[in-house]
NUROVO-974710 format. One line per 5 residues: for each residue x, y, z of N, C-alpha, C. Coordinates in steps of 0.02 Angstrom, whole numbers, plus 50000, padded with zeros to 5 digits. Example, Ala and Ser with C-alpha at 12.3 -4.5 7.8 and 13.67 -1.06 7.14 Angstrom:
2
50660/49716/50390/50615/49775/50390/50660/49835/50390 ~ 50642/49888/50354/50684/49947/50357/50645/50002/50394 .
% end
This chain:
154
45653/54912/43419/45583/54912/43437/45544/54951/43384 ~ 45485/54927/43368/45443/54962/43320/45415/55025/43353 ~ 45396/55072/43310/45372/55137/43336/45314/55129/43385 ~ 45264/55087/43369/45207/55080/43414/45228/55048/43480 ~ 45275/55001/43478/45300/54970/43540/45337/55021/43582 .
45372/55067/43549/45408/55120/43586/45358/55166/43620 ~ 45305/55186/43584/45253/55229/43614/45222/55195/43674 ~ 45204/55131/43667/45173/55095/43722/45222/55087/43779 ~ 45285/55075/43763/45336/55067/43814/45345/55131/43855 ~ 45337/55187/43824/45344/55252/43858/45279/55274/43892 .
45228/55232/43890/45166/55250/43923/45115/55281/43877 ~ 45134/55294/43815/45087/55323/43767/45057/55265/43728 ~ 44993/55269/43714/44959/55214/43681/44906/55240/43634 ~ 44892/55200/43584/44837/55216/43538/44771/55188/43565 ~ 44772/55156/43623/44712/55127/43652/44664/55181/43676 .
44599/55167/43671/44551/55213/43701/44563/55218/43776 ~ 44544/55273/43807/44557/55281/43880/44529/55225/43922 ~ 44469/55200/43905/44440/55147/43946/44481/55082/43941 ~ 44511/55068/43882/44553/55009/43875/44617/55018/43915 ~ 44647/55077/43909/44708/55091/43947/44695/55086/44022 .
44638/55111/44045/44621/55107/44116/44612/55035/44138 ~ 44580/54995/44097/44570/54925/44114/44637/54888/44117 ~ 44679/54900/44067/44744/54867/44066/44790/54890/44123 ~ 44777/54948/44150/44819/54975/44203/44798/54951/44273 ~ 44744/54913/44277/44722/54887/44342/44774/54838/44369 .
44790/54842/44434/44842/54799/44461/44828/54725/44458 ~ 44764/54706/44452/44746/54635/44449/44746/54608/44378 ~ 44751/54653/44328/44743/54631/44258/44800/54585/44235 ~ 44862/54603/44245/44917/54561/44221/44920/54493/44256 ~ 44911/54490/44322/44909/54423/44352/44851/54380/44325 .
44794/54412/44312/44737/54375/44284/44753/54351/44213 ~ 44786/54393/44173/44804/54373/44105/44855/54316/44106 ~ 44903/54319/44153/44952/54265/44157/44917/54199/44176 ~ 44870/54203/44223/44832/54143/44243/44792/54117/44184 ~ 44759/54161/44148/44718/54140/44090/44762/54107/44036 .
44822/54135/44025/44867/54108/43974/44885/54036/43988 ~ 44895/54018/44051/44917/53951/44067/44861/53906/44094 ~ 44800/53930/44096/44745/53893/44127/44735/53823/44098 ~ 44739/53815/44032/44731/53749/44002/44786/53702/44024 ~ 44846/53729/44033/44903/53687/44054/44897/53667/44127 .
44872/53713/44169/44861/53695/44239/44809/53639/44244 ~ 44754/53648/44209/44701/53597/44210/44727/53531/44182 ~ 44764/53535/44127/44792/53475/44096/44841/53440/44142 ~ 44885/53478/44175/44934/53447/44220/44901/53414/44280 ~ 44852/53447/44309/44817/53418/44367/44777/53356/44345 .
44744/53361/44288/44705/53304/44263/44751/53244/44250 ~ 44808/53256/44218/44855/53201/44205/44882/53172/44271 ~ 44894/53215/44320/44919/53192/44384/44868/53148/44420 ~ 44806/53168/44418/44752/53131/44451/44737/53066/44414 ~ 44742/53066/44349/44729/53006/44308/44792/52990/44268 .
44843/52968/44304/44907/52955/44271/44902/52902/44217 ~ 44864/52850/44230/44856/52797/44179/44827/52826/44114 ~ 44777/52869/44121/44749/52901/44062/44800/52945/44027 ~ 44842/52978/44065/44895/53020/44036/44944/52977/43996 ~ 44962/52919/44023/45008/52873/43988/44976/52850/43924 .
44912/52831/43927/44877/52807/43867/44872/52862/43814 ~ 44862/52925/43836/44859/52981/43789/44925/52988/43752 ~ 44980/52985/43789/45045/52993/43758/45058/52937/43707 ~ 45042/52877/43726/45052/52820/43681/45006/52823/43621 ~ 44945/52848/43630/44899/52857/43574/44930/52901/43520 .
44968/52951/43541/45000/52996/43492/45069/52974/43472 ~ 45088/52912/43490/45151/52884/43467/45211/52903/43508 ~ 45200/52930/43568/45256/52949/43612/45269/52893/43661 ~ 45327/52860/43653/45345/52802/43694/45413/52815/43727 ~ 45423/52794/43788/45374/52763/43832/45324/52814/43858 .
45262/52795/43859/45208/52841/43878/45216/52869/43948 ~ 45241/52828/43995/45248/52852/44064/45299/52909/44068 ~ 45354/52902/44032/45404/52956/44032/45376/53020/44004 ~ 45341/53015/43948/45312/53075/43916/45258/53105/43960 ~ 45220/53063/43995/45168/53088/44039/45198/53126/44098 .
45251/53099/44127/45285/53134/44182/45313/53200/44159 ~ 45346/53200/44101/45373/53262/44073/45318/53314/44061 ~ 45263/53292/44033/45207/53338/44019/45180/53367/44084 ~ 45171/53325/44135/45146/53350/44199/45193/53401/44229 ~ 45258/53385/44230/45307/53431/44259/45308/53498/44221 .
45309/53495/44156/45311/53556/44116/45247/53596/44125 ~ 45190/53563/44123/45126/53598/44130/45120/53632/44197 ~ 45138/53598/44250/45129/53627/44317/45185/53676/44335 ~ 45248/53657/44325/45303/53702/44343/45306/53762/44296 ~ 45296/53750/44231/45297/53805/44183/45241/53855/44198 .
45182/53829/44213/45126/53873/44230/45141/53913/44293 ~ 45170/53880/44343/45187/53915/44405/45236/53972/44393 ~ 45285/53961/44349/45334/54013/44333/45300/54073/44301 ~ 45255/54061/44253/45221/54115/44219/45175/54152/44267 ~ 45137/54116/44307/45091/54148/44354/45129/54190/44406 .
45183/54162/44432/45223/54197/44483/45266/54252/44454 ~ 45269/54256/44388/45310/54306/44353/45384/54299/44372 ~ 45406/54237/44381/45475/54221/44397/45498/54168/44348 ~ 45557/54176/44320/45583/54128/44271/45533/54118/44214 ~ 45502/54173/44194/45451/54169/44142/45480/54139/44078 .
45541/54157/44062/45574/54130/44001/45576/54054/44005 ~ 45589/54027/44064/45594/53955/44073/45525/53921/44070 ~ 45478/53948/44107/45411/53919/44108/45376/53925/44041 ~ 45378/53986/44013/45345/53996/43948/45381/53957/43893 ~ 45447/53954/43898/45485/53915/43849/45468/53841/43852 .
45462/53814/43912/45443/53744/43919/45373/53731/43893 ~ 45327/53775/43910/45258/53767/43886/45255/53775/43810 ~ 45295/53820/43783/45297/53828/43710/45324/53766/43676 ~ 45377/53736/43704/45405/53675/43675/45355/53617/43680 ~ 45323/53610/43738/45272/53559/43746/45216/53568/43695 .
45196/53630/43685/45143/53645/43637/45165/53629/43566 ~ 45228/53643/43550/45253/53627/43483/45252/53551/43471 ~ 45273/53512/43520/45271/53439/43513/45199/53417/43503 ~ 45154/53444/43544/45083/53425/43539/45054/53443/43472 ~ 45071/53501/43446/45040/53522/43383/45065/53479/43325 .
45125/53454/43329/45151/53411/43274/45126/53340/43279 ~ 45119/53313/43340/45097/53243/43345/45021/53236/43344 ~ 44985/53286/43368/44912/53279/43374/44874/53315/43319 ~ 44907/53360/43284/44871/53400/43233/44906/53396/43165 ~ 44920/53336/43144/44957/53325/43081/44909/53330/43021 .
44887/53392/43010/44838/53405/42957/44863/53384/42888 ~ 44928/53383/42879/44958/53366/42815/44947/53292/42797 ~ 44928/53251/42847/44915/53181/42835/44840/53165/42832 ~ 44798/53217/42835/44726/53206/42840/44690/53237/42780 ~ 44625/53222/42776/44583/53249/42723/44515/53267/42751 .
44479/53308/42714/44410/53325/42731/44403/53362/42796 ~ 44350/53345/42834/44335/53379/42896/44391/53369/42948 ~ 44421/53310/42950/44476/53297/42997/44534/53344/42983 ~ 44548/53356/42920/44602/53402/42901/44586/53473/42925 ~ 44524/53494/42913/44503/53561/42934/44512/53571/43009 .
44489/53522/43048/44494/53527/43121/44566/53528/43144 ~ 44607/53483/43117/44678/53479/43136/44715/53542/43115 ~ 44700/53569/43057/44732/53631/43033/44715/53689/43080 ~ 44652/53694/43099/44631/53747/43145/44667/53739/43213 ~ 44667/53678/43240/44701/53666/43304/44776/53679/43300 .
44807/53662/43244/44878/53674/43234/44894/53748/43242 ~ 44855/53790/43209/44869/53862/43211/44846/53894/43276 ~ 44798/53865/43311/44782/53888/43379/44842/53875/43425 ~ 44873/53817/43418/44933/53802/43457/44990/53849/43439 ~ 44997/53864/43376/45049/53912/43355/45037/53980/43387 .
44975/54001/43392/44958/54063/43425/44977/54062/43499 ~ 44967/54006/43532/44987/53999/43602/45063/54006/43609 ~ 45100/53975/43564/45173/53981/43566/45193/54054/43559 ~ 45161/54089/43513/45175/54161/43504/45158/54200/43568 ~ 45103/54182/43601/45085/54217/43663/45137/54205/43717 .
45165/54145/43721/45218/54131/43769/45280/54173/43753 ~ 45297/54178/43689/45354/54219/43669/45342/54292/43686 ~ 45281/54316/43675/45265/54385/43691/45267/54398/43766 ~ 45243/54350/43806/45246/54357/43879/45318/54362/43902 ~ 45361/54322/43874/45432/54324/43891/45463/54390/43869 .
45446/54413/43809/45472/54477/43785/45449/54534/43830 ~ 45386/54532/43851/45361/54586/43894/45399/54589/43960 ~ 45412/54531/43990/45448/54530/44053/45519/54557/44043 ~ 45553/54535/43991/45622/54558/43980/45622/54632/43962 ~ 45572/54656/43927/45567/54727/43910/45558/54769/43973 .
45515/54745/44018/45503/54781/44081/45566/54780/44124 ~ 45603/54725/44124/45664/54721/44163/45716/54770/44136 ~ 45721/54775/44069/45770/54821/44039/45752/54893/44055 ~ 45687/54908/44060/45666/54977/44072/45668/54994/44147 ~ 45678/54944/44189/45680/54956/44261/45613/54954/44295 .
45560/54938/44259/45494/54933/44288/45486/54864/44319 ~ 45455/54862/44377/45444/54798/44410/45373/54773/44401 ~ 45332/54809/44364/45262/54790/44356/45251/54753/44291 ~ 45235/54690/44297/45212/54650/44240/45187/54585/44266 .
% end
């Protein structure tokens, strides 16, 4: 563990007191978990309600058969989100959402095949997706770190 992570793990932080107080609120971590997966919850419900549109979206990005990919996306988005929100099997839920995000970033944000403004937009979206994958890995790390330390709060 890096020195700053050890300090934070032991309850010491470089954060200003007001930031530490905000982060220590019992509602903060559940709210952050919900915010992390909010796009996936909305996406899963939207795909479920408009399954035909979900199939067409998958096929638009070259994923065939579209129905199979749509079902997989819905299951991962909804079940993975539920795992993260409930703080149970976070490694599984966050891992599934991270894998789904990796597939999406490669098929939908292929900036290496584009030019001009389209390249700029795809490049930006690609790295936004990469940041989400990192956030899922960090959420999983935080849960496992808390479990190793014996703390039940996360």
